[in-house]
C-alpha positions as CSV (number, residue, x, y, z in Angstrom):
1,M,-46.1,-81.7,26.9
2,K,-48.6,-84.6,27.6
3,L,-51.1,-83.4,25.1
4,N,-48.3,-82.9,22.6
5,I,-47.3,-86.5,23.0
6,F,-50.9,-87.6,22.3
7,W,-51.0,-85.6,19.1
8,A,-47.5,-86.9,18.2
9,M,-48.8,-90.5,18.6
10,L,-51.9,-89.9,16.6
11,Q,-49.8,-88.2,13.9
12,F,-47.4,-91.2,13.8
13,M,-49.9,-94.0,14.0
14,T,-52.6,-92.7,11.7
15,R,-52.9,-90.6,8.5
16,L,-55.3,-88.2,10.1
17,P,-54.4,-84.6,9.3
18,I,-52.9,-83.5,12.6
19,P,-51.3,-80.0,12.5
20,E,-47.5,-80.1,12.9
21,K,-47.6,-77.5,15.7
22,W,-49.8,-79.7,17.9
23,A,-47.0,-82.2,18.1
24,E,-44.1,-79.7,18.5
25,G,-41.4,-80.5,21.0
26,V,-41.8,-84.3,21.0
27,D,-38.6,-86.1,20.0
28,F,-38.8,-89.5,18.4
29,R,-37.0,-91.0,21.4
30,Q,-39.8,-89.8,23.7
31,Y,-42.5,-91.8,21.8
32,W,-42.6,-94.5,24.5
33,R,-44.2,-92.0,26.8
34,G,-47.2,-91.9,24.6
35,V,-48.0,-95.6,24.7
36,P,-50.8,-95.2,27.4
37,Y,-52.6,-93.3,24.6
38,F,-52.7,-96.3,22.4
39,P,-56.1,-97.5,23.5
40,V,-57.6,-94.0,22.8
41,I,-56.0,-94.1,19.3
42,G,-57.6,-97.4,18.8
43,L,-61.0,-95.9,20.0
44,I,-60.7,-93.1,17.3
45,L,-59.7,-95.5,14.5
46,G,-62.2,-98.2,15.4
47,G,-65.0,-95.7,15.8
48,L,-64.3,-94.1,12.4
49,A,-64.0,-97.3,10.6
50,G,-67.0,-98.8,12.3
51,L,-69.1,-95.8,11.2
52,V,-67.9,-96.3,7.6
53,S,-69.0,-99.9,7.8
54,L,-72.4,-99.3,9.3
55,S,-73.0,-96.4,6.9
56,I,-72.4,-98.7,4.0
57,S,-74.4,-101.7,5.3
58,Q,-77.3,-99.7,6.6
59,S,-77.7,-97.7,3.4
60,G,-78.2,-100.8,1.3
61,G,-74.7,-101.9,0.6
62,G,-75.1,-105.1,2.5
63,M,-73.0,-106.7,5.2
64,Y,-70.3,-108.0,2.9
65,I,-69.6,-104.6,1.4
66,G,-69.9,-103.0,4.9
67,A,-67.2,-105.5,6.2
68,I,-64.9,-104.7,3.3
69,G,-65.4,-100.9,4.0
70,Y,-64.4,-101.5,7.6
71,V,-61.1,-103.2,6.7
72,L,-60.3,-100.8,3.9
73,A,-61.1,-97.8,6.3
74,L,-58.7,-99.1,8.9
75,A,-56.0,-99.7,6.3
76,F,-56.6,-96.2,4.9
77,L,-56.6,-94.5,8.3
78,T,-53.3,-96.1,9.4
79,G,-51.6,-96.0,6.0
80,G,-51.3,-99.7,6.1
81,L,-48.5,-99.2,8.7
82,H,-49.3,-102.3,10.7
83,L,-50.2,-104.4,7.7
84,D,-46.8,-103.6,6.4
85,G,-45.3,-104.9,9.6
86,L,-47.4,-108.1,9.4
87,A,-46.1,-108.7,5.8
88,D,-42.5,-108.1,6.7
89,T,-42.7,-110.4,9.7
90,C,-44.2,-113.2,7.7
91,D,-41.6,-112.8,5.0
92,G,-38.8,-113.0,7.5
93,L,-40.1,-115.7,9.9
94,F,-41.4,-118.2,7.2
95,S,-38.2,-117.9,5.1
96,A,-36.7,-120.5,7.6
97,R,-33.3,-118.8,7.6
98,Q,-30.9,-118.0,10.3
99,R,-31.8,-115.1,12.6
100,E,-29.6,-112.5,10.9
101,K,-31.0,-113.4,7.5
102,M,-34.6,-113.2,8.8
103,L,-34.0,-109.7,10.1
104,E,-32.4,-108.7,6.8
105,I,-35.4,-109.9,4.9
106,M,-37.7,-108.0,7.2
107,C,-35.8,-104.8,6.3
108,D,-36.5,-105.4,2.5
109,S,-39.3,-103.1,1.3
110,R,-40.4,-105.6,-1.4
111,L,-43.3,-107.9,-0.7
112,G,-42.5,-111.5,-0.7
113,T,-44.7,-114.6,-1.1
114,Y,-45.1,-115.2,2.6
115,G,-45.9,-111.6,3.3
116,G,-48.6,-111.6,0.5
117,V,-50.2,-114.8,1.9
118,G,-50.1,-113.3,5.4
119,L,-51.9,-110.2,4.2
120,I,-54.5,-112.1,2.4
121,F,-55.3,-114.3,5.4
122,C,-55.4,-111.3,7.7
123,I,-57.6,-109.2,5.5
124,V,-60.0,-112.2,4.6
125,L,-60.3,-113.3,8.2
126,K,-61.2,-109.7,9.3
127,I,-63.8,-109.3,6.5
128,L,-65.4,-112.8,7.3
129,A,-65.3,-112.1,11.0
130,V,-67.1,-108.7,10.6
131,V,-69.7,-110.4,8.3
132,E,-70.4,-113.0,11.1
133,L,-70.8,-110.2,13.7
134,S,-73.1,-108.1,11.4
135,Y,-76.0,-110.2,12.7
136,H,-75.8,-108.2,15.9
137,P,-77.8,-105.0,16.4
138,P,-76.2,-101.9,14.7
139,F,-75.2,-100.2,17.9
140,Y,-73.7,-103.3,19.4
141,L,-71.9,-104.1,16.2
142,L,-70.4,-100.5,16.1
143,A,-69.2,-101.1,19.6
144,L,-67.4,-104.4,18.7
145,L,-65.9,-102.9,15.6
146,T,-64.6,-100.0,17.7
147,C,-63.2,-102.5,20.3
148,A,-61.0,-104.4,17.9
149,P,-58.5,-101.6,17.2
150,I,-58.5,-100.8,20.9
151,V,-57.6,-104.4,21.8
152,G,-54.9,-104.6,19.1
153,R,-53.2,-101.4,20.3
154,T,-53.5,-102.4,23.9
155,A,-52.1,-105.8,23.4
156,V,-48.9,-104.5,21.6
157,V,-47.6,-103.2,24.9
158,L,-46.8,-106.8,25.8
159,L,-44.1,-106.8,23.1
160,M,-42.6,-103.5,24.5
161,Y,-42.4,-104.0,28.3
162,A,-39.2,-105.7,29.4
163,Q,-38.6,-107.0,25.9
164,P,-35.2,-107.0,24.0
165,Y,-34.8,-105.1,20.8
166,A,-33.7,-107.6,18.0
167,R,-31.6,-105.2,15.9
168,E,-28.3,-103.6,16.6
169,S,-29.2,-100.4,14.7
170,E,-32.0,-98.2,15.9
171,G,-35.3,-98.3,14.1
172,M,-38.9,-97.2,14.7
173,G,-39.5,-100.0,17.2
174,S,-36.5,-99.0,19.3
175,S,-38.4,-96.0,20.6
176,Y,-40.8,-98.3,22.4
177,I,-39.2,-101.8,22.9
178,G,-37.7,-102.1,26.3
179,R,-38.2,-98.5,27.2
180,I,-41.8,-98.5,28.6
181,T,-42.1,-98.5,32.3
182,P,-44.2,-100.8,34.5
183,S,-46.6,-98.1,35.3
184,A,-47.1,-97.1,31.7
185,T,-47.7,-100.7,30.8
186,A,-50.3,-101.2,33.6
187,L,-52.0,-97.9,32.6
188,T,-52.2,-99.0,28.9
189,L,-53.7,-102.4,29.9
190,L,-56.1,-100.8,32.3
191,G,-57.2,-98.2,29.8
192,G,-57.9,-100.7,27.1
193,A,-59.8,-102.9,29.4
194,V,-62.0,-100.1,30.7
195,L,-62.8,-98.9,27.2
196,V,-63.7,-102.4,26.0
197,M,-65.9,-103.0,29.0
198,I,-67.7,-99.7,28.5
199,L,-68.3,-100.2,24.8
200,G,-69.0,-104.0,24.9
201,N,-69.6,-106.2,27.9
202,W,-68.0,-109.0,29.8
203,K,-68.0,-111.1,26.6
204,A,-65.9,-108.4,24.9
205,L,-63.6,-108.2,27.9
206,L,-63.2,-112.0,27.8
207,A,-62.4,-111.8,24.0
208,M,-59.8,-109.2,24.9
209,M,-58.2,-111.5,27.4
210,V,-57.9,-114.2,24.7
211,S,-56.2,-111.7,22.4
212,L,-53.8,-110.7,25.1
213,L,-52.8,-114.3,25.6
214,V,-52.3,-115.0,21.9
215,V,-50.2,-111.8,21.5
216,Y,-48.1,-112.7,24.5
217,G,-47.5,-116.0,22.9
218,L,-46.4,-114.2,19.8
219,A,-44.0,-112.2,21.8
220,L,-42.4,-115.3,23.2
221,Y,-42.2,-116.8,19.7
222,F,-40.5,-113.7,18.3
223,N,-38.0,-113.7,21.1
224,Y,-37.2,-117.3,20.3
225,R,-36.9,-116.9,16.6
226,L,-35.6,-113.4,16.3
227,G,-33.9,-112.7,19.6
228,G,-36.3,-109.9,20.4
229,Q,-38.8,-107.5,18.9
230,T,-38.8,-105.1,16.0
231,G,-41.1,-102.4,14.7
232,D,-42.4,-105.0,12.3
233,T,-43.4,-107.5,15.0
234,L,-45.1,-104.7,16.8
235,G,-47.3,-104.0,13.7
236,A,-47.9,-107.7,13.2
237,S,-49.1,-108.1,16.8
238,I,-51.6,-105.2,16.4
239,E,-53.1,-106.9,13.3
240,V,-53.2,-110.3,15.1
241,G,-54.8,-108.7,18.2
242,E,-57.6,-107.3,16.1
243,V,-58.3,-110.5,14.2
244,I,-58.2,-112.7,17.4
245,F,-60.7,-110.3,19.2
246,L,-63.1,-110.4,16.3
247,L,-62.9,-114.2,16.1
248,A,-63.2,-114.7,19.8
249,M,-66.4,-112.6,19.7
250,I,-67.9,-115.0,17.1
251,W,-67.2,-118.1,19.2
252,Q,-69.0,-116.7,22.2
């Protein structure tokens, strides 16, 4: 069953062609059991996107096109799932409405002005951060580009453990939020930290700590404004975690 849960998580969080039979027997309400696999999923996504970026830049495409390739590869591999959550969260929070209205706006599939601005800032910051990091040796750069998705998917556990679900009706986020156990939370954080330390160094681990602090701050803010977490805030926190990690690595 444990391996089935891993494939179910990979199938849900990515657009990789995972055979249906590999994830058989895993009910949506059991997805919280797969959270400790999040850092490994980040490792897979970051490694693939990093290889795309380096293949472009090292073959004459230049660091800017390589950076764009990295961001686009992540969006393609995830189907824009977390970017969608970021956009919906921005549309709701920056509407400056009452809590119920903000949650209603976040359910709207249409992209609003604040969501568009949030996406632009996120994508541009990622591209510029990767460009700045491109002055590192190729293998170290690949390690850092791999670490960013690991950190984002590790940090999101802070919005799941002991957190209230903001909506009355069940959604994607309800399978995780408030359900994850202390041991699963600790395992997720430890797994992410070990992978980052192996791939990067103590500077990468320090950048991860900064990301965790920022994401935890977001969790508190979402609780204050929305009364809890949703699937959209989970996606937003993953994107923010990635960006903060990359920016923190530049400032070291």
